[in-house]
N, CA, C and O atoms as CSV, one atom per row, in Angstrom:
chain,resi,resn,atom,element,x,y,z
A,1,MET,N,N,49.680,97.551,158.293
A,1,MET,CA,C,50.535,96.623,157.647
A,1,MET,C,C,51.615,97.062,156.891
A,1,MET,O,O,51.891,98.247,156.701
A,2,ARG,N,N,52.436,95.771,156.313
A,2,ARG,CA,C,53.898,96.444,155.757
A,2,ARG,C,C,53.719,96.818,154.706
A,2,ARG,O,O,52.580,96.563,154.313
A,3,ARG,N,N,54.266,97.278,154.088
A,3,ARG,CA,C,53.428,98.042,152.645
A,3,ARG,C,C,55.381,97.259,152.085
A,3,ARG,O,O,56.528,97.387,152.514
A,4,LYS,N,N,54.530,96.309,150.660
A,4,LYS,CA,C,56.413,95.713,150.450
A,4,LYS,C,C,56.871,96.851,148.693
A,4,LYS,O,O,56.370,97.155,147.611
A,5,GLU,N,N,57.968,97.039,149.408
A,5,GLU,CA,C,58.721,98.195,148.776
A,5,GLU,C,C,58.799,97.482,147.835
A,5,GLU,O,O,58.675,96.260,147.922
A,6,ARG,N,N,59.125,98.404,146.243
A,6,ARG,CA,C,59.321,97.444,144.985
A,6,ARG,C,C,60.568,98.253,144.493
A,6,ARG,O,O,60.670,99.438,144.812
A,7,ALA,N,N,61.797,97.460,143.496
A,7,ALA,CA,C,62.297,96.984,143.555
A,7,ALA,C,C,62.868,97.000,141.950
A,7,ALA,O,O,62.194,96.437,141.088
A,8,LEU,N,N,63.863,97.525,141.673
A,8,LEU,CA,C,64.086,97.025,139.712
A,8,LEU,C,C,64.492,95.959,139.740
A,8,LEU,O,O,65.494,95.474,140.266
A,9,GLN,N,N,63.518,95.460,139.023
A,9,GLN,CA,C,63.879,93.740,138.252
A,9,GLN,C,C,64.491,94.307,136.553
A,9,GLN,O,O,63.753,94.805,135.704
A,10,LEU,N,N,65.775,94.102,136.411
A,10,LEU,CA,C,66.531,93.635,134.997
A,10,LEU,C,C,66.086,92.271,135.208
A,10,LEU,O,O,65.776,91.603,136.194
A,11,ARG,N,N,66.177,92.012,133.544
A,11,ARG,CA,C,66.300,91.034,133.150
A,11,ARG,C,C,67.125,90.639,132.056
A,11,ARG,O,O,66.964,91.552,131.246
A,12,LEU,N,N,68.372,89.337,131.271
A,12,LEU,CA,C,68.877,89.311,130.545
A,12,LEU,C,C,68.082,89.431,129.264
A,12,LEU,O,O,67.115,88.671,129.295
A,13,ILE,N,N,68.162,90.086,128.222
A,13,ILE,CA,C,67.058,89.450,127.208
A,13,ILE,C,C,68.792,89.209,126.042
A,13,ILE,O,O,69.897,89.725,125.873
A,14,PRO,N,N,67.605,87.639,125.353
A,14,PRO,CA,C,68.814,86.858,124.315
A,14,PRO,C,C,69.283,87.773,123.198
A,14,PRO,O,O,68.945,88.892,123.583
A,15,GLY,N,N,69.610,87.840,122.553
A,15,GLY,CA,C,70.273,88.938,121.818
A,15,GLY,C,C,70.236,87.752,120.904
A,15,GLY,O,O,70.056,86.601,121.301
A,16,ASP,N,N,70.459,88.184,119.363
A,16,ASP,CA,C,71.390,87.405,117.639
A,16,ASP,C,C,73.420,87.846,117.827
A,16,ASP,O,O,74.064,87.577,116.813
A,17,ASP,N,N,73.886,88.192,118.509
A,17,ASP,CA,C,74.823,88.699,118.369
A,17,ASP,C,C,75.427,88.243,119.233
A,17,ASP,O,O,75.293,87.988,120.429
A,18,PRO,N,N,76.633,88.109,117.927
A,18,PRO,CA,C,77.314,86.867,119.108
A,18,PRO,C,C,78.598,87.064,119.884
A,18,PRO,O,O,79.247,87.997,119.412
A,19,PRO,N,N,78.898,86.760,120.426
A,19,PRO,CA,C,80.089,87.029,121.413
A,19,PRO,C,C,81.068,87.004,120.961
A,19,PRO,O,O,81.526,86.235,120.116
A,20,ARG,N,N,81.987,88.768,122.030
A,20,ARG,CA,C,82.779,89.532,121.074
A,20,ARG,C,C,83.346,88.011,122.033
A,20,ARG,O,O,82.769,87.258,122.817
A,21,GLU,N,N,85.091,88.092,121.342
A,21,GLU,CA,C,86.804,88.385,121.708
A,21,GLU,C,C,87.355,89.678,121.626
A,21,GLU,O,O,87.321,90.754,121.028
A,22,PRO,N,N,88.132,88.714,122.965
A,22,PRO,CA,C,89.017,90.003,122.540
A,22,PRO,C,C,90.133,90.159,121.842
A,22,PRO,O,O,91.218,89.578,121.849
A,23,SER,N,N,89.628,91.155,121.160
A,23,SER,CA,C,90.321,92.109,119.960
A,23,SER,C,C,92.442,92.104,120.553
A,23,SER,O,O,93.078,92.163,121.605
A,24,ALA,N,N,92.636,92.029,119.547
A,24,ALA,CA,C,94.221,92.442,119.211
A,24,ALA,C,C,94.861,93.803,119.802
A,24,ALA,O,O,94.459,94.600,118.954
A,25,ARG,N,N,95.469,94.427,120.558
A,25,ARG,CA,C,95.895,95.454,120.957
A,25,ARG,C,C,96.196,95.814,119.070
A,25,ARG,O,O,96.585,94.882,118.366
A,26,THR,N,N,95.969,97.178,118.468
A,26,THR,CA,C,95.598,97.844,116.800
A,26,THR,C,C,97.418,97.922,117.215
A,26,THR,O,O,97.777,97.601,118.348
A,27,PRO,N,N,98.428,98.373,116.168
A,27,PRO,CA,C,99.673,98.325,115.992
A,27,PRO,C,C,99.978,100.014,116.338
A,27,PRO,O,O,100.060,100.168,115.120
A,28,THR,N,N,100.151,101.023,116.733
A,28,THR,CA,C,100.387,102.124,116.612
A,28,THR,C,C,101.523,102.900,116.037
A,28,THR,O,O,102.600,102.622,116.565
A,29,PRO,N,N,101.561,103.680,115.222
A,29,PRO,CA,C,102.523,104.600,114.530
A,29,PRO,C,C,103.472,104.646,115.314
A,29,PRO,O,O,104.420,104.979,114.603
A,30,HIS,N,N,104.125,104.420,117.181
A,30,HIS,CA,C,104.976,104.926,117.285
A,30,HIS,C,C,105.095,103.409,117.867
A,30,HIS,O,O,106.027,103.491,118.667
A,31,ALA,N,N,104.615,102.046,117.870
A,31,ALA,CA,C,105.150,101.422,118.327
A,31,ALA,C,C,106.725,100.812,118.502
A,31,ALA,O,O,107.051,99.800,119.123
A,32,ASP,N,N,107.649,101.807,117.710
A,32,ASP,CA,C,108.897,101.448,117.023
A,32,ASP,C,C,109.812,101.891,117.954
A,32,ASP,O,O,110.951,101.438,117.843
A,33,LEU,N,N,109.578,102.693,118.871
A,33,LEU,CA,C,109.873,103.391,119.779
A,33,LEU,C,C,110.081,102.831,120.837
A,33,LEU,O,O,111.166,103.170,121.308
A,34,ILE,N,N,109.590,102.191,121.379
A,34,ILE,CA,C,108.898,101.351,122.513
A,34,ILE,C,C,111.102,101.298,122.341
A,34,ILE,O,O,111.942,101.678,121.525
A,35,GLY,N,N,111.071,100.272,124.268
A,35,GLY,CA,C,112.542,99.915,123.727
A,35,GLY,C,C,114.084,100.581,124.109
A,35,GLY,O,O,114.915,100.201,124.933
A,36,ARG,N,N,114.097,101.491,123.356
A,36,ARG,CA,C,114.544,102.807,122.458
A,36,ARG,C,C,115.532,103.594,123.752
A,36,ARG,O,O,114.957,103.761,124.828
A,37,ARG,N,N,116.067,103.766,123.705
A,37,ARG,CA,C,116.936,104.550,125.229
A,37,ARG,C,C,118.328,105.840,124.346
A,37,ARG,O,O,118.977,105.991,123.311
A,38,PHE,N,N,118.038,106.535,125.862
A,38,PHE,CA,C,118.856,107.461,125.427
A,38,PHE,C,C,119.041,108.419,126.971
A,38,PHE,O,O,118.268,108.435,127.928
A,39,PHE,N,N,119.836,108.876,126.862
A,39,PHE,CA,C,121.356,110.193,128.442
A,39,PHE,C,C,120.346,111.618,127.598
A,39,PHE,O,O,120.206,112.256,126.555
A,40,ASP,N,N,119.775,111.416,129.238
A,40,ASP,CA,C,119.377,113.003,129.005
A,40,ASP,C,C,120.210,114.183,129.572
A,40,ASP,O,O,120.156,115.404,129.427
A,41,GLY,N,N,121.316,112.999,130.553
A,41,GLY,CA,C,122.709,114.111,131.244
A,41,GLY,C,C,122.791,113.964,132.635
A,41,GLY,O,O,123.743,114.209,133.376
A,42,LEU,N,N,121.157,113.330,133.018
A,42,LEU,CA,C,122.153,112.824,134.882
A,42,LEU,C,C,121.828,110.999,134.446
A,42,LEU,O,O,122.661,110.162,134.793
A,43,SER,N,N,120.904,110.691,133.890
A,43,SER,CA,C,120.826,109.740,133.080
A,43,SER,C,C,120.383,108.893,132.280
A,43,SER,O,O,120.897,108.981,131.165
A,44,ARG,N,N,119.232,107.682,132.460
A,44,ARG,CA,C,119.482,107.057,131.104
A,44,ARG,C,C,118.139,107.111,130.893
A,44,ARG,O,O,117.636,106.692,131.936
A,45,VAL,N,N,117.194,107.423,130.043
A,45,VAL,CA,C,115.615,107.235,130.089
A,45,VAL,C,C,115.542,105.731,128.801
A,45,VAL,O,O,116.126,105.070,127.942
A,46,ALA,N,N,114.576,105.914,129.421
A,46,ALA,CA,C,114.413,105.306,128.693
A,46,ALA,C,C,111.892,104.545,128.104
A,46,ALA,O,O,110.891,104.261,128.761
A,47,VAL,N,N,112.191,104.610,126.896
A,47,VAL,CA,C,111.036,104.260,126.233
A,47,VAL,C,C,110.322,103.553,126.273
A,47,VAL,O,O,110.504,102.550,125.582
A,48,THR,N,N,108.880,103.666,127.242
A,48,THR,CA,C,108.303,102.299,127.738
A,48,THR,C,C,106.869,101.934,127.192
A,48,THR,O,O,106.592,100.736,127.235
A,49,ASP,N,N,105.762,102.930,126.604
A,49,ASP,CA,C,104.840,102.674,125.849
A,49,ASP,C,C,104.562,103.127,125.666
A,49,ASP,O,O,105.080,104.218,125.905
A,50,VAL,N,N,103.459,103.093,125.035
A,50,VAL,CA,C,102.794,104.561,124.008
A,50,VAL,C,C,101.663,104.840,124.682
A,50,VAL,O,O,100.966,104.051,125.320
A,51,CYS,N,N,101.461,106.358,124.462
A,51,CYS,CA,C,100.585,106.527,126.103
A,51,CYS,C,C,99.007,106.041,124.975
A,51,CYS,O,O,98.814,105.974,123.761
A,52,ARG,N,N,97.929,105.723,126.572
A,52,ARG,CA,C,96.865,104.828,125.430
A,52,ARG,C,C,95.525,106.398,125.601
A,52,ARG,O,O,94.336,106.324,125.293
A,53,LEU,N,N,96.260,107.671,126.176
A,53,LEU,CA,C,95.070,109.179,126.232
A,53,LEU,C,C,95.514,109.808,125.129
A,53,LEU,O,O,94.744,110.600,124.585
A,54,ASN,N,N,96.814,109.594,124.585
A,54,ASN,CA,C,96.900,110.385,123.519
A,54,ASN,C,C,98.505,109.464,122.422
A,54,ASN,O,O,99.734,109.426,122.482
A,55,PRO,N,N,98.102,109.260,122.109
A,55,PRO,CA,C,98.735,107.878,120.361
A,55,PRO,C,C,99.671,108.651,120.152
A,55,PRO,O,O,100.692,108.233,119.606
A,56,ALA,N,N,99.475,110.593,120.726
A,56,ALA,CA,C,101.187,110.816,119.364
A,56,ALA,C,C,102.155,111.281,120.285
A,56,ALA,O,O,102.930,112.215,120.079
A,57,GLN,N,N,102.026,110.120,122.010
A,57,GLN,CA,C,102.817,110.524,122.830
A,57,GLN,C,C,103.150,109.469,123.573
A,57,GLN,O,O,102.308,108.993,124.335
A,58,VAL,N,N,104.458,108.912,123.478
A,58,VAL,CA,C,104.597,107.815,124.077
A,58,VAL,C,C,105.507,108.082,125.899
A,58,VAL,O,O,106.292,109.015,126.072
A,59,MET,N,N,105.129,106.983,127.105
A,59,MET,CA,C,106.003,107.271,128.161
A,59,MET,C,C,106.864,106.661,127.452
A,59,MET,O,O,106.948,105.922,126.471
A,60,VAL,N,N,107.978,107.588,128.841
A,60,VAL,CA,C,109.340,107.204,129.168
A,60,VAL,C,C,109.490,107.013,130.837
A,60,VAL,O,O,108.493,107.160,131.543
A,61,GLU,N,N,110.464,106.764,131.272
A,61,GLU,CA,C,110.544,106.316,132.281
A,61,GLU,C,C,113.140,106.064,132.664
A,61,GLU,O,O,114.181,105.598,132.200
A,62,ARG,N,N,112.706,106.619,133.465
A,62,ARG,CA,C,114.037,107.881,134.116
A,62,ARG,C,C,114.588,106.174,134.361
A,62,ARG,O,O,113.711,105.333,134.560
A,63,GLU,N,N,115.962,105.767,134.335
A,63,GLU,CA,C,115.710,104.491,134.435
A,63,GLU,C,C,116.698,104.912,136.035
A,63,GLU,O,O,116.944,103.928,136.733
A,64,MET,N,N,117.042,105.818,136.379
A,64,MET,CA,C,117.868,106.211,138.220
A,64,MET,C,C,116.928,105.956,139.369
A,64,MET,O,O,117.082,105.221,140.345
A,65,ASP,N,N,115.417,107.115,138.864
A,65,ASP,CA,C,115.055,106.822,139.834
A,65,ASP,C,C,113.655,106.373,139.615
A,65,ASP,O,O,113.051,106.087,140.650
A,66,GLY,N,N,113.234,106.293,138.893
A,66,GLY,CA,C,111.700,105.370,138.055
A,66,GLY,C,C,110.450,106.510,137.945
A,66,GLY,O,O,109.314,106.400,138.406
A,67,ARG,N,N,110.978,107.534,137.257
A,67,ARG,CA,C,109.834,108.757,137.512
A,67,ARG,C,C,109.588,107.888,135.882
A,67,ARG,O,O,110.237,107.056,135.249
A,68,ARG,N,N,107.846,108.871,135.605
A,68,ARG,CA,C,107.684,108.720,133.925
A,68,ARG,C,C,107.072,109.610,134.077
A,68,ARG,O,O,106.728,110.253,135.068
A,69,TRP,N,N,106.820,109.717,132.509
A,69,TRP,CA,C,105.850,110.607,131.989
A,69,TRP,C,C,106.322,110.572,130.792
A,69,TRP,O,O,107.381,110.075,130.408
A,70,SER,N,N,105.147,111.359,129.932
A,70,SER,CA,C,104.925,111.075,128.712
A,70,SER,C,C,105.124,112.225,127.693
A,70,SER,O,O,104.398,113.048,128.251
A,71,ILE,N,N,105.467,112.699,126.887
A,71,ILE,CA,C,106.341,113.254,125.796
A,71,ILE,C,C,106.134,113.020,124.143
A,71,ILE,O,O,106.000,112.013,123.448
A,72,SER,N,N,106.170,114.229,123.915
A,72,SER,CA,C,106.365,114.102,121.573
A,72,SER,C,C,106.817,112.808,121.428
A,72,SER,O,O,107.790,112.425,122.078
A,73,ALA,N,N,106.127,111.950,120.517
A,73,ALA,CA,C,107.100,111.306,120.308
A,73,ALA,C,C,107.145,111.090,118.768
A,73,ALA,O,O,107.140,110.112,118.021
A,74,GLY,N,N,107.207,112.938,118.577
A,74,GLY,CA,C,108.156,113.538,117.369
A,74,GLY,C,C,109.381,113.863,117.752
A,74,GLY,O,O,110.298,113.680,116.952
A,75,LEU,N,N,109.639,114.386,118.993
A,75,LEU,CA,C,109.696,114.950,119.983
A,75,LEU,C,C,111.594,113.552,120.344
A,75,LEU,O,O,112.726,114.000,120.522
A,76,ILE,N,N,111.387,112.705,120.334
A,76,ILE,CA,C,111.928,111.348,120.840
A,76,ILE,C,C,112.684,110.895,119.479
A,76,ILE,O,O,113.857,110.540,119.356
A,77,ARG,N,N,111.789,110.998,118.607
A,77,ARG,CA,C,112.531,111.127,117.075
A,77,ARG,C,C,113.756,111.600,117.063
A,77,ARG,O,O,114.835,111.010,117.112
A,78,LEU,N,N,113.434,112.980,116.975
A,78,LEU,CA,C,114.464,114.100,117.529
A,78,LEU,C,C,115.763,113.638,117.872
A,78,LEU,O,O,116.703,113.446,117.101
A,79,ILE,N,N,115.732,113.504,118.913
A,79,ILE,CA,C,116.496,113.349,119.484
A,79,ILE,C,C,117.028,111.618,120.132
A,79,ILE,O,O,117.982,111.516,120.903
A,80,VAL,N,N,116.188,110.343,119.630
A,80,VAL,CA,C,117.327,108.936,119.390
A,80,VAL,C,C,117.833,109.561,117.218
A,80,VAL,O,O,118.547,109.064,116.346
A,81,GLY,N,N,117.012,110.716,117.293
A,81,GLY,CA,C,118.006,111.049,115.351
A,81,GLY,C,C,117.728,109.406,114.935
A,81,GLY,O,O,118.697,108.647,114.909
A,82,ARG,N,N,116.631,108.998,114.675
A,82,ARG,CA,C,115.940,107.983,113.884
A,82,ARG,C,C,114.315,108.557,113.111
A,82,ARG,O,O,113.380,109.034,113.754
A,83,GLU,N,N,114.343,108.343,111.617
A,83,GLU,CA,C,113.227,108.595,111.175
A,83,GLU,C,C,112.200,107.678,110.738
A,83,GLU,O,O,112.444,106.509,110.440
A,84,ARG,N,N,110.758,108.336,110.687
A,84,ARG,CA,C,109.787,107.293,110.972
A,84,ARG,C,C,110.334,106.423,109.588
A,84,ARG,O,O,110.889,106.933,108.615
A,85,LYS,N,N,110.079,105.255,109.744
A,85,LYS,CA,C,110.130,104.090,109.026
A,85,LYS,C,C,107.938,104.828,108.086
A,85,LYS,O,O,106.856,104.978,108.653
A,86,ARG,N,N,108.387,105.052,106.479
A,86,ARG,CA,C,107.246,105.103,105.997
A,86,ARG,C,C,106.691,103.312,105.155
A,86,ARG,O,O,107.304,102.467,104.503
A,87,ARG,N,N,105.337,103.437,105.620
A,87,ARG,CA,C,104.246,102.395,105.363
A,87,ARG,C,C,105.092,101.943,103.159
A,87,ARG,O,O,105.434,102.691,102.242
A,88,THR,N,N,105.062,100.851,103.269
A,88,THR,CA,C,104.294,100.311,102.281
A,88,THR,C,C,102.967,100.855,101.373
A,88,THR,O,O,102.065,101.326,102.067
A,89,ALA,N,N,102.782,100.851,100.213
A,89,ALA,CA,C,101.234,100.467,99.749
A,89,ALA,C,C,101.232,99.078,99.366
A,89,ALA,O,O,100.192,98.546,98.978
């Protein structure tokens, strides 16, 4: 006799939740640094994005070889020489 294997069967249960809409990316406090460039002694370095794992850091890319790494946003502010803009209440 052949034995029929039991398989787990899942069914979707309709819910009352409305469908999710893709939310816009929330603005980060260091988004104003994106696009800033500075010279590191060998080549120009550009801030490309805010780090997704740690929003207190930004991603930078060296133009000479395309190497990318993350660095503290506060350090970039010191290098670039701009103060952080305060939000108005």
